[in-house]
mmCIF file as Biopython writes it, N, C-alpha, C and O atoms, coordinates in Angstrom:
data_model
#
loop_
_atom_site.group_PDB
_atom_site.id
_atom_site.type_symbol
_atom_site.label_atom_id
_atom_site.label_alt_id
_atom_site.label_comp_id
_atom_site.label_asym_id
_atom_site.label_entity_id
_atom_site.label_seq_id
_atom_site.pdbx_PDB_ins_code
_atom_site.Cartn_x
_atom_site.Cartn_y
_atom_site.Cartn_z
_atom_site.occupancy
_atom_site.B_iso_or_equiv
_atom_site.auth_seq_id
_atom_site.auth_asym_id
_atom_site.pdbx_PDB_model_num
ATOM 1   N N  . MET A ? 1  ? 7.008   -2.535 -10.910 1.0 0.0 1  A 1 
ATOM 2   C CA . MET A ? 1  ? 7.290   -1.170 -11.606 1.0 0.0 1  A 1 
ATOM 3   C C  . MET A ? 1  ? 6.205   -0.441 -11.124 1.0 0.0 1  A 1 
ATOM 4   O O  . MET A ? 1  ? 6.443   0.723  -10.801 1.0 0.0 1  A 1 
ATOM 5   N N  . ASP A ? 2  ? 4.964   -0.898 -10.990 1.0 0.0 2  A 1 
ATOM 6   C CA . ASP A ? 2  ? 3.813   0.131  -10.822 1.0 0.0 2  A 1 
ATOM 7   C C  . ASP A ? 2  ? 3.869   0.773  -9.238  1.0 0.0 2  A 1 
ATOM 8   O O  . ASP A ? 2  ? 3.254   1.779  -8.884  1.0 0.0 2  A 1 
ATOM 9   N N  . TYR A ? 3  ? 4.514   0.171  -8.614  1.0 0.0 3  A 1 
ATOM 10  C CA . TYR A ? 3  ? 4.816   0.825  -7.275  1.0 0.0 3  A 1 
ATOM 11  C C  . TYR A ? 3  ? 5.731   1.944  -7.200  1.0 0.0 3  A 1 
ATOM 12  O O  . TYR A ? 3  ? 5.726   2.872  -6.391  1.0 0.0 3  A 1 
ATOM 13  N N  . VAL A ? 4  ? 6.505   1.722  -8.152  1.0 0.0 4  A 1 
ATOM 14  C CA . VAL A ? 4  ? 7.689   2.884  -8.292  1.0 0.0 4  A 1 
ATOM 15  C C  . VAL A ? 4  ? 6.910   4.123  -8.880  1.0 0.0 4  A 1 
ATOM 16  O O  . VAL A ? 4  ? 7.001   5.246  -8.384  1.0 0.0 4  A 1 
ATOM 17  N N  . SER A ? 5  ? 6.116   3.816  -10.008 1.0 0.0 5  A 1 
ATOM 18  C CA . SER A ? 5  ? 5.210   5.198  -10.517 1.0 0.0 5  A 1 
ATOM 19  C C  . SER A ? 5  ? 4.323   5.522  -9.261  1.0 0.0 5  A 1 
ATOM 20  O O  . SER A ? 5  ? 4.055   6.706  -9.058  1.0 0.0 5  A 1 
ATOM 21  N N  . ALA A ? 6  ? 3.933   4.732  -8.558  1.0 0.0 6  A 1 
ATOM 22  C CA . ALA A ? 6  ? 2.587   5.330  -7.499  1.0 0.0 6  A 1 
ATOM 23  C C  . ALA A ? 6  ? 3.678   6.113  -6.445  1.0 0.0 6  A 1 
ATOM 24  O O  . ALA A ? 6  ? 3.338   7.148  -5.872  1.0 0.0 6  A 1 
ATOM 25  N N  . LEU A ? 7  ? 4.809   5.602  -6.283  1.0 0.0 7  A 1 
ATOM 26  C CA . LEU A ? 7  ? 5.673   6.340  -4.927  1.0 0.0 7  A 1 
ATOM 27  C C  . LEU A ? 7  ? 6.294   7.501  -5.340  1.0 0.0 7  A 1 
ATOM 28  O O  . LEU A ? 7  ? 6.247   8.394  -4.494  1.0 0.0 7  A 1 
ATOM 29  N N  . VAL A ? 8  ? 6.967   7.826  -6.557  1.0 0.0 8  A 1 
ATOM 30  C CA . VAL A ? 8  ? 7.515   9.115  -7.243  1.0 0.0 8  A 1 
ATOM 31  C C  . VAL A ? 8  ? 6.671   10.337 -6.787  1.0 0.0 8  A 1 
ATOM 32  O O  . VAL A ? 8  ? 7.125   11.195 -6.029  1.0 0.0 8  A 1 
ATOM 33  N N  . PRO A ? 9  ? 5.514   10.357 -7.258  1.0 0.0 9  A 1 
ATOM 34  C CA . PRO A ? 9  ? 4.987   11.666 -7.104  1.0 0.0 9  A 1 
ATOM 35  C C  . PRO A ? 9  ? 4.869   12.168 -5.754  1.0 0.0 9  A 1 
ATOM 36  O O  . PRO A ? 9  ? 5.218   13.335 -5.578  1.0 0.0 9  A 1 
ATOM 37  N N  . PRO A ? 10 ? 4.400   11.436 -4.669  1.0 0.0 10 A 1 
ATOM 38  C CA . PRO A ? 10 ? 4.433   11.832 -3.220  1.0 0.0 10 A 1 
ATOM 39  C C  . PRO A ? 10 ? 5.906   12.205 -2.861  1.0 0.0 10 A 1 
ATOM 40  O O  . PRO A ? 10 ? 6.013   13.201 -2.145  1.0 0.0 10 A 1 
ATOM 41  N N  . ILE A ? 11 ? 7.120   11.546 -3.253  1.0 0.0 11 A 1 
ATOM 42  C CA . ILE A ? 11 ? 8.401   11.662 -2.955  1.0 0.0 11 A 1 
ATOM 43  C C  . ILE A ? 11 ? 8.621   12.976 -3.298  1.0 0.0 11 A 1 
ATOM 44  O O  . ILE A ? 11 ? 8.954   13.715 -2.371  1.0 0.0 11 A 1 
ATOM 45  N N  . VAL A ? 12 ? 8.506   13.517 -4.546  1.0 0.0 12 A 1 
ATOM 46  C CA . VAL A ? 12 ? 8.866   14.471 -5.296  1.0 0.0 12 A 1 
ATOM 47  C C  . VAL A ? 12 ? 8.091   15.693 -4.507  1.0 0.0 12 A 1 
ATOM 48  O O  . VAL A ? 12 ? 8.688   16.756 -4.339  1.0 0.0 12 A 1 
ATOM 49  N N  . MET A ? 13 ? 6.915   15.535 -4.088  1.0 0.0 13 A 1 
ATOM 50  C CA . MET A ? 13 ? 6.199   16.454 -3.502  1.0 0.0 13 A 1 
ATOM 51  C C  . MET A ? 13 ? 6.627   16.977 -2.068  1.0 0.0 13 A 1 
ATOM 52  O O  . MET A ? 13 ? 6.615   18.141 -1.666  1.0 0.0 13 A 1 
ATOM 53  N N  . ALA A ? 14 ? 7.018   15.793 -1.379  1.0 0.0 14 A 1 
ATOM 54  C CA . ALA A ? 14 ? 7.573   15.824 -0.222  1.0 0.0 14 A 1 
ATOM 55  C C  . ALA A ? 14 ? 8.876   16.511 0.081   1.0 0.0 14 A 1 
ATOM 56  O O  . ALA A ? 14 ? 9.154   17.226 1.044   1.0 0.0 14 A 1 
ATOM 57  N N  . ALA A ? 15 ? 9.703   16.101 -1.061  1.0 0.0 15 A 1 
ATOM 58  C CA . ALA A ? 15 ? 10.998  16.873 -1.236  1.0 0.0 15 A 1 
ATOM 59  C C  . ALA A ? 15 ? 10.940  18.488 -1.236  1.0 0.0 15 A 1 
ATOM 60  O O  . ALA A ? 15 ? 11.497  19.263 -0.459  1.0 0.0 15 A 1 
ATOM 61  N N  . PHE A ? 16 ? 10.014  18.796 -2.451  1.0 0.0 16 A 1 
ATOM 62  C CA . PHE A ? 16 ? 9.690   20.150 -2.499  1.0 0.0 16 A 1 
ATOM 63  C C  . PHE A ? 16 ? 9.217   21.034 -1.365  1.0 0.0 16 A 1 
ATOM 64  O O  . PHE A ? 16 ? 9.517   22.216 -1.197  1.0 0.0 16 A 1 
ATOM 65  N N  . PHE A ? 17 ? 8.387   20.236 -0.570  1.0 0.0 17 A 1 
ATOM 66  C CA . PHE A ? 17 ? 7.917   20.868 0.447   1.0 0.0 17 A 1 
ATOM 67  C C  . PHE A ? 17 ? 8.600   21.077 1.538   1.0 0.0 17 A 1 
ATOM 68  O O  . PHE A ? 17 ? 8.427   22.114 2.178   1.0 0.0 17 A 1 
ATOM 69  N N  . ILE A ? 18 ? 9.648   19.955 1.998   1.0 0.0 18 A 1 
ATOM 70  C CA . ILE A ? 18 ? 10.840  20.184 2.901   1.0 0.0 18 A 1 
ATOM 71  C C  . ILE A ? 18 ? 11.846  21.429 2.287   1.0 0.0 18 A 1 
ATOM 72  O O  . ILE A ? 18 ? 12.352  22.261 3.039   1.0 0.0 18 A 1 
ATOM 73  N N  . GLY A ? 19 ? 11.997  21.428 1.235   1.0 0.0 19 A 1 
ATOM 74  C CA . GLY A ? 19 ? 12.827  22.505 0.845   1.0 0.0 19 A 1 
ATOM 75  C C  . GLY A ? 19 ? 12.166  23.769 1.198   1.0 0.0 19 A 1 
ATOM 76  O O  . GLY A ? 19 ? 12.752  24.539 1.959   1.0 0.0 19 A 1 
ATOM 77  N N  . LEU A ? 20 ? 10.772  24.128 0.631   1.0 0.0 20 A 1 
ATOM 78  C CA . LEU A ? 20 ? 10.135  25.129 0.968   1.0 0.0 20 A 1 
ATOM 79  C C  . LEU A ? 20 ? 10.280  25.608 2.362   1.0 0.0 20 A 1 
ATOM 80  O O  . LEU A ? 20 ? 10.644  26.744 2.665   1.0 0.0 20 A 1 
ATOM 81  N N  . VAL A ? 21 ? 9.902   24.460 3.362   1.0 0.0 21 A 1 
ATOM 82  C CA . VAL A ? 21 ? 9.878   24.731 4.556   1.0 0.0 21 A 1 
ATOM 83  C C  . VAL A ? 21 ? 11.419  25.377 5.360   1.0 0.0 21 A 1 
ATOM 84  O O  . VAL A ? 21 ? 11.560  26.095 6.350   1.0 0.0 21 A 1 
ATOM 85  N N  . ARG A ? 22 ? 12.445  24.730 4.394   1.0 0.0 22 A 1 
ATOM 86  C CA . ARG A ? 22 ? 13.707  25.290 4.875   1.0 0.0 22 A 1 
ATOM 87  C C  . ARG A ? 22 ? 13.878  26.800 4.564   1.0 0.0 22 A 1 
ATOM 88  O O  . ARG A ? 22 ? 14.335  27.576 5.403   1.0 0.0 22 A 1 
ATOM 89  N N  . VAL A ? 23 ? 13.470  27.201 3.255   1.0 0.0 23 A 1 
ATOM 90  C CA . VAL A ? 23 ? 13.692  28.648 2.788   1.0 0.0 23 A 1 
ATOM 91  C C  . VAL A ? 23 ? 12.814  29.480 3.682   1.0 0.0 23 A 1 
ATOM 92  O O  . VAL A ? 23 ? 13.266  30.577 4.010   1.0 0.0 23 A 1 
ATOM 93  N N  . ILE A ? 24 ? 11.838  29.191 4.049   1.0 0.0 24 A 1 
ATOM 94  C CA . ILE A ? 24 ? 10.897  29.998 5.072   1.0 0.0 24 A 1 
ATOM 95  C C  . ILE A ? 24 ? 11.505  30.096 6.246   1.0 0.0 24 A 1 
ATOM 96  O O  . ILE A ? 24 ? 11.558  31.243 6.689   1.0 0.0 24 A 1 
ATOM 97  N N  . VAL A ? 25 ? 12.093  29.062 7.043   1.0 0.0 25 A 1 
ATOM 98  C CA . VAL A ? 25 ? 12.736  29.097 8.319   1.0 0.0 25 A 1 
ATOM 99  C C  . VAL A ? 25 ? 13.855  30.003 8.076   1.0 0.0 25 A 1 
ATOM 100 O O  . VAL A ? 25 ? 13.994  31.047 8.712   1.0 0.0 25 A 1 
ATOM 101 N N  . LYS A ? 26 ? 14.642  29.616 7.174   1.0 0.0 26 A 1 
ATOM 102 C CA . LYS A ? 26 ? 15.968  30.197 6.922   1.0 0.0 26 A 1 
ATOM 103 C C  . LYS A ? 26 ? 15.763  31.980 6.648   1.0 0.0 26 A 1 
ATOM 104 O O  . LYS A ? 26 ? 16.619  32.805 6.967   1.0 0.0 26 A 1 
ATOM 105 N N  . SER A ? 27 ? 14.585  32.277 6.067   1.0 0.0 27 A 1 
ATOM 106 C CA . SER A ? 27 ? 14.398  33.470 5.846   1.0 0.0 27 A 1 
ATOM 107 C C  . SER A ? 27 ? 13.971  34.259 6.954   1.0 0.0 27 A 1 
ATOM 108 O O  . SER A ? 27 ? 13.952  35.473 6.754   1.0 0.0 27 A 1 
ATOM 109 N N  . GLN A ? 28 ? 13.610  33.831 8.119   1.0 0.0 28 A 1 
ATOM 110 C CA . GLN A ? 28 ? 13.223  34.426 9.011   1.0 0.0 28 A 1 
ATOM 111 C C  . GLN A ? 28 ? 14.602  34.944 10.065  1.0 0.0 28 A 1 
ATOM 112 O O  . GLN A ? 28 ? 15.727  34.465 10.203  1.0 0.0 28 A 1 
ATOM 113 N N  . GLY A ? 29 ? 13.982  36.021 10.642  1.0 0.0 29 A 1 
ATOM 114 C CA . GLY A ? 29 ? 15.363  36.468 11.487  1.0 0.0 29 A 1 
ATOM 115 C C  . GLY A ? 29 ? 16.541  37.444 10.845  1.0 0.0 29 A 1 
ATOM 116 O O  . GLY A ? 29 ? 16.515  37.791 9.664   1.0 0.0 29 A 1 
ATOM 117 N N  . GLY A ? 30 ? 17.163  37.682 11.404  1.0 0.0 30 A 1 
ATOM 118 C CA . GLY A ? 30 ? 18.414  38.589 10.652  1.0 0.0 30 A 1 
ATOM 119 C C  . GLY A ? 30 ? 18.313  39.546 10.437  1.0 0.0 30 A 1 
ATOM 120 O O  . GLY A ? 30 ? 17.838  40.304 11.283  1.0 0.0 30 A 1 
ATOM 121 N N  . ALA A ? 31 ? 18.716  40.011 9.167   1.0 0.0 31 A 1 
ATOM 122 C CA . ALA A ? 31 ? 18.748  41.444 8.349   1.0 0.0 31 A 1 
ATOM 123 C C  . ALA A ? 31 ? 17.448  41.230 7.866   1.0 0.0 31 A 1 
ATOM 124 O O  . ALA A ? 31 ? 16.690  42.182 8.051   1.0 0.0 31 A 1 
ATOM 125 N N  . ASN A ? 32 ? 16.945  40.186 7.263   1.0 0.0 32 A 1 
ATOM 126 C CA . ASN A ? 32 ? 15.437  40.136 6.877   1.0 0.0 32 A 1 
ATOM 127 C C  . ASN A ? 32 ? 14.370  40.416 7.685   1.0 0.0 32 A 1 
ATOM 128 O O  . ASN A ? 32 ? 13.239  40.653 7.261   1.0 0.0 32 A 1 
ATOM 129 N N  . LYS A ? 33 ? 14.732  40.393 8.977   1.0 0.0 33 A 1 
ATOM 130 C CA . LYS A ? 33 ? 13.602  40.494 9.812   1.0 0.0 33 A 1 
ATOM 131 C C  . LYS A ? 33 ? 13.395  42.160 9.977   1.0 0.0 33 A 1 
ATOM 132 O O  . LYS A ? 33 ? 12.330  42.777 10.007  1.0 0.0 33 A 1 
ATOM 133 N N  . ALA A ? 34 ? 14.715  42.660 10.072  1.0 0.0 34 A 1 
ATOM 134 C CA . ALA A ? 34 ? 14.547  44.184 10.209  1.0 0.0 34 A 1 
ATOM 135 C C  . ALA A ? 34 ? 13.791  44.797 9.097   1.0 0.0 34 A 1 
ATOM 136 O O  . ALA A ? 34 ? 13.008  45.724 9.308   1.0 0.0 34 A 1 
ATOM 137 N N  . LYS A ? 35 ? 14.033  44.232 7.731   1.0 0.0 35 A 1 
ATOM 138 C CA . LYS A ? 35 ? 13.364  44.810 6.590   1.0 0.0 35 A 1 
ATOM 139 C C  . LYS A ? 35 ? 12.006  44.384 6.603   1.0 0.0 35 A 1 
ATOM 140 O O  . LYS A ? 35 ? 11.199  45.267 6.312   1.0 0.0 35 A 1 
ATOM 141 N N  . GLU A ? 36 ? 11.515  43.184 6.883   1.0 0.0 36 A 1 
ATOM 142 C CA . GLU A ? 36 ? 10.262  43.106 6.936   1.0 0.0 36 A 1 
ATOM 143 C C  . GLU A ? 36 ? 9.586   43.613 8.127   1.0 0.0 36 A 1 
ATOM 144 O O  . GLU A ? 36 ? 8.358   43.525 8.114   1.0 0.0 36 A 1 
ATOM 145 N N  . ASP A ? 37 ? 10.083  44.071 9.046   1.0 0.0 37 A 1 
ATOM 146 C CA . ASP A ? 37 ? 9.310   44.693 10.123  1.0 0.0 37 A 1 
ATOM 147 C C  . ASP A ? 37 ? 9.281   46.002 10.004  1.0 0.0 37 A 1 
ATOM 148 O O  . ASP A ? 37 ? 8.672   46.694 10.821  1.0 0.0 37 A 1 
ATOM 149 N N  . ALA A ? 38 ? 9.980   46.546 8.899   1.0 0.0 38 A 1 
ATOM 150 C CA . ALA A ? 38 ? 9.875   48.053 8.520   1.0 0.0 38 A 1 
ATOM 151 C C  . ALA A ? 38 ? 8.774   48.214 7.378   1.0 0.0 38 A 1 
ATOM 152 O O  . ALA A ? 38 ? 8.093   49.217 7.161   1.0 0.0 38 A 1 
ATOM 153 N N  . ALA A ? 39 ? 8.760   47.275 6.852   1.0 0.0 39 A 1 
ATOM 154 C CA . ALA A ? 39 ? 7.633   46.979 5.730   1.0 0.0 39 A 1 
ATOM 155 C C  . ALA A ? 39 ? 6.324   47.077 6.460   1.0 0.0 39 A 1 
ATOM 156 O O  . ALA A ? 39 ? 5.454   47.895 6.161   1.0 0.0 39 A 1 
ATOM 157 N N  . VAL A ? 40 ? 6.223   46.135 7.507   1.0 0.0 40 A 1 
ATOM 158 C CA . VAL A ? 40 ? 5.005   46.123 8.024   1.0 0.0 40 A 1 
ATOM 159 C C  . VAL A ? 40 ? 4.595   47.235 8.899   1.0 0.0 40 A 1 
ATOM 160 O O  . VAL A ? 40 ? 3.428   47.612 9.006   1.0 0.0 40 A 1 
ATOM 161 N N  . ASP A ? 41 ? 5.538   47.714 9.484   1.0 0.0 41 A 1 
ATOM 162 C CA . ASP A ? 41 ? 5.341   49.158 10.326  1.0 0.0 41 A 1 
ATOM 163 C C  . ASP A ? 41 ? 4.822   50.461 9.105   1.0 0.0 41 A 1 
ATOM 164 O O  . ASP A ? 41 ? 4.053   51.384 9.373   1.0 0.0 41 A 1 
ATOM 165 N N  . ALA A ? 42 ? 5.403   50.242 7.918   1.0 0.0 42 A 1 
ATOM 166 C CA . ALA A ? 42 ? 5.076   51.417 6.977   1.0 0.0 42 A 1 
ATOM 167 C C  . ALA A ? 42 ? 3.477   50.966 6.512   1.0 0.0 42 A 1 
ATOM 168 O O  . ALA A ? 42 ? 2.647   51.860 6.348   1.0 0.0 42 A 1 
ATOM 169 N N  . VAL A ? 43 ? 3.184   49.839 6.355   1.0 0.0 43 A 1 
ATOM 170 C CA . VAL A ? 43 ? 1.928   49.731 5.812   1.0 0.0 43 A 1 
ATOM 171 C C  . VAL A ? 43 ? 0.781   49.996 7.190   1.0 0.0 43 A 1 
ATOM 172 O O  . VAL A ? 43 ? -0.247  50.672 7.143   1.0 0.0 43 A 1 
ATOM 173 N N  . LEU A ? 44 ? 1.284   49.300 8.280   1.0 0.0 44 A 1 
ATOM 174 C CA . LEU A ? 44 ? 0.204   49.999 9.181   1.0 0.0 44 A 1 
ATOM 175 C C  . LEU A ? 44 ? 0.104   51.461 9.565   1.0 0.0 44 A 1 
ATOM 176 O O  . LEU A ? 44 ? -0.951  51.953 9.964   1.0 0.0 44 A 1 
ATOM 177 N N  . ALA A ? 45 ? 1.366   52.220 9.417   1.0 0.0 45 A 1 
ATOM 178 C CA . ALA A ? 45 ? 1.273   53.461 9.476   1.0 0.0 45 A 1 
ATOM 179 C C  . ALA A ? 45 ? 0.216   54.283 8.551   1.0 0.0 45 A 1 
ATOM 180 O O  . ALA A ? 45 ? -0.631  55.067 8.978   1.0 0.0 45 A 1 
ATOM 181 N N  . ARG A ? 46 ? 0.439   53.948 7.245   1.0 0.0 46 A 1 
ATOM 182 C CA . ARG A ? 46 ? -0.343  54.147 6.076   1.0 0.0 46 A 1 
ATOM 183 C C  . ARG A ? 46 ? -1.826  54.004 6.258   1.0 0.0 46 A 1 
ATOM 184 O O  . ARG A ? 46 ? -2.631  54.910 6.042   1.0 0.0 46 A 1 
ATOM 185 N N  . ALA A ? 47 ? -2.152  52.676 6.712   1.0 0.0 47 A 1 
ATOM 186 C CA . ALA A ? 47 ? -3.296  52.440 7.128   1.0 0.0 47 A 1 
ATOM 187 C C  . ALA A ? 47 ? -3.916  53.199 8.217   1.0 0.0 47 A 1 
ATOM 188 O O  . ALA A ? 47 ? -5.070  53.572 8.007   1.0 0.0 47 A 1 
ATOM 189 N N  . ASN A ? 48 ? -3.361  53.511 9.378   1.0 0.0 48 A 1 
ATOM 190 C CA . ASN A ? 48 ? -3.796  54.071 10.444  1.0 0.0 48 A 1 
ATOM 191 C C  . ASN A ? 48 ? -3.921  55.723 9.799   1.0 0.0 48 A 1 
ATOM 192 O O  . ASN A ? 48 ? -4.916  56.381 10.103  1.0 0.0 48 A 1 
ATOM 193 N N  . GLY A ? 49 ? -2.935  56.277 8.975   1.0 0.0 49 A 1 
ATOM 194 C CA . GLY A ? 49 ? -3.246  57.703 8.367   1.0 0.0 49 A 1 
ATOM 195 C C  . GLY A ? 49 ? -4.566  57.832 7.615   1.0 0.0 49 A 1 
ATOM 196 O O  . GLY A ? 49 ? -5.285  58.831 7.595   1.0 0.0 49 A 1 
ATOM 197 N N  . ALA A ? 50 ? -4.814  56.451 6.887   1.0 0.0 50 A 1 
ATOM 198 C CA . ALA A ? 50 ? -5.844  56.657 5.871   1.0 0.0 50 A 1 
ATOM 199 C C  . ALA A ? 50 ? -7.235  56.614 6.769   1.0 0.0 50 A 1 
ATOM 200 O O  . ALA A ? 50 ? -8.340  57.002 6.389   1.0 0.0 50 A 1 
ATOM 201 N N  . ARG A ? 51 ? -6.944  56.118 7.886   1.0 0.0 51 A 1 
ATOM 202 C CA . ARG A ? 51 ? -8.345  55.673 8.555   1.0 0.0 51 A 1 
ATOM 203 C C  . ARG A ? 51 ? -8.625  57.041 9.545   1.0 0.0 51 A 1 
ATOM 204 O O  . ARG A ? 51 ? -9.705  57.178 10.119  1.0 0.0 51 A 1 
ATOM 205 N N  . ARG A ? 52 ? -7.513  58.037 9.672   1.0 0.0 52 A 1 
ATOM 206 C CA . ARG A ? 52 ? -7.698  59.074 10.483  1.0 0.0 52 A 1 
ATOM 207 C C  . ARG A ? 52 ? -8.199  60.038 9.612   1.0 0.0 52 A 1 
ATOM 208 O O  . ARG A ? 52 ? -9.215  60.658 9.926   1.0 0.0 52 A 1 
ATOM 209 N N  . ALA A ? 53 ? -7.577  60.264 8.474   1.0 0.0 53 A 1 
ATOM 210 C CA . ALA A ? 53 ? -7.798  61.468 7.753   1.0 0.0 53 A 1 
ATOM 211 C C  . ALA A ? 53 ? -9.242  61.803 7.383   1.0 0.0 53 A 1 
ATOM 212 O O  . ALA A ? 53 ? -9.661  62.960 7.437   1.0 0.0 53 A 1 
ATOM 213 N N  . PRO A ? 54 ? -10.133 60.572 6.933   1.0 0.0 54 A 1 
ATOM 214 C CA . PRO A ? 54 ? -11.638 61.000 6.999   1.0 0.0 54 A 1 
ATOM 215 C C  . PRO A ? 54 ? -12.155 61.276 8.119   1.0 0.0 54 A 1 
ATOM 216 O O  . PRO A ? 54 ? -13.075 62.085 8.005   1.0 0.0 54 A 1 
ATOM 217 N N  . ALA A ? 55 ? -11.927 60.905 9.279   1.0 0.0 55 A 1 
ATOM 218 C CA . ALA A ? 55 ? -12.696 61.181 10.498  1.0 0.0 55 A 1 
ATOM 219 C C  . ALA A ? 55 ? -11.984 62.768 10.807  1.0 0.0 55 A 1 
ATOM 220 O O  . ALA A ? 55 ? -12.715 63.626 11.303  1.0 0.0 55 A 1 
ATOM 221 N N  . ASP A ? 56 ? -10.899 63.017 10.569  1.0 0.0 56 A 1 
ATOM 222 C CA . ASP A ? 56 ? -10.596 64.305 10.688  1.0 0.0 56 A 1 
ATOM 223 C C  . ASP A ? 56 ? -10.998 65.311 9.799   1.0 0.0 56 A 1 
ATOM 224 O O  . ASP A ? 56 ? -10.996 66.459 10.242  1.0 0.0 56 A 1 
ATOM 225 N N  . SER A ? 57 ? -11.418 65.080 8.381   1.0 0.0 57 A 1 
ATOM 226 C CA . SER A ? 57 ? -12.042 66.063 7.943   1.0 0.0 57 A 1 
ATOM 227 C C  . SER A ? 57 ? -13.691 66.080 7.882   1.0 0.0 57 A 1 
ATOM 228 O O  . SER A ? 57 ? -14.430 66.884 7.315   1.0 0.0 57 A 1 
ATOM 229 N N  . ASP A ? 58 ? -13.947 65.136 8.513   1.0 0.0 58 A 1 
ATOM 230 C CA . ASP A ? 58 ? -15.679 65.236 8.874   1.0 0.0 58 A 1 
ATOM 231 C C  . ASP A ? 58 ? -16.159 66.206 10.077  1.0 0.0 58 A 1 
ATOM 232 O O  . ASP A ? 58 ? -17.257 66.747 10.211  1.0 0.0 58 A 1 
ATOM 233 N N  . ALA A ? 59 ? -14.973 66.274 10.945  1.0 0.0 59 A 1 
ATOM 234 C CA . ALA A ? 59 ? -15.153 67.007 12.178  1.0 0.0 59 A 1 
ATOM 235 C C  . ALA A ? 59 ? -15.007 68.581 11.933  1.0 0.0 59 A 1 
ATOM 236 O O  . ALA A ? 59 ? -15.130 69.367 12.873  1.0 0.0 59 A 1 
#
């Protein structure tokens, strides 16, 4: 019975890891991709605007 108690934690962790990978893979692309791309574009635009604003005020 010791072997059962030794094998249960790795099997449970492997099952959760496989589930996590499946969720990540399924959430890629489709309608989610457009929302993620828009969010990244907004963050990059905000970062570029913040970076340019101090340079413009110094000149």
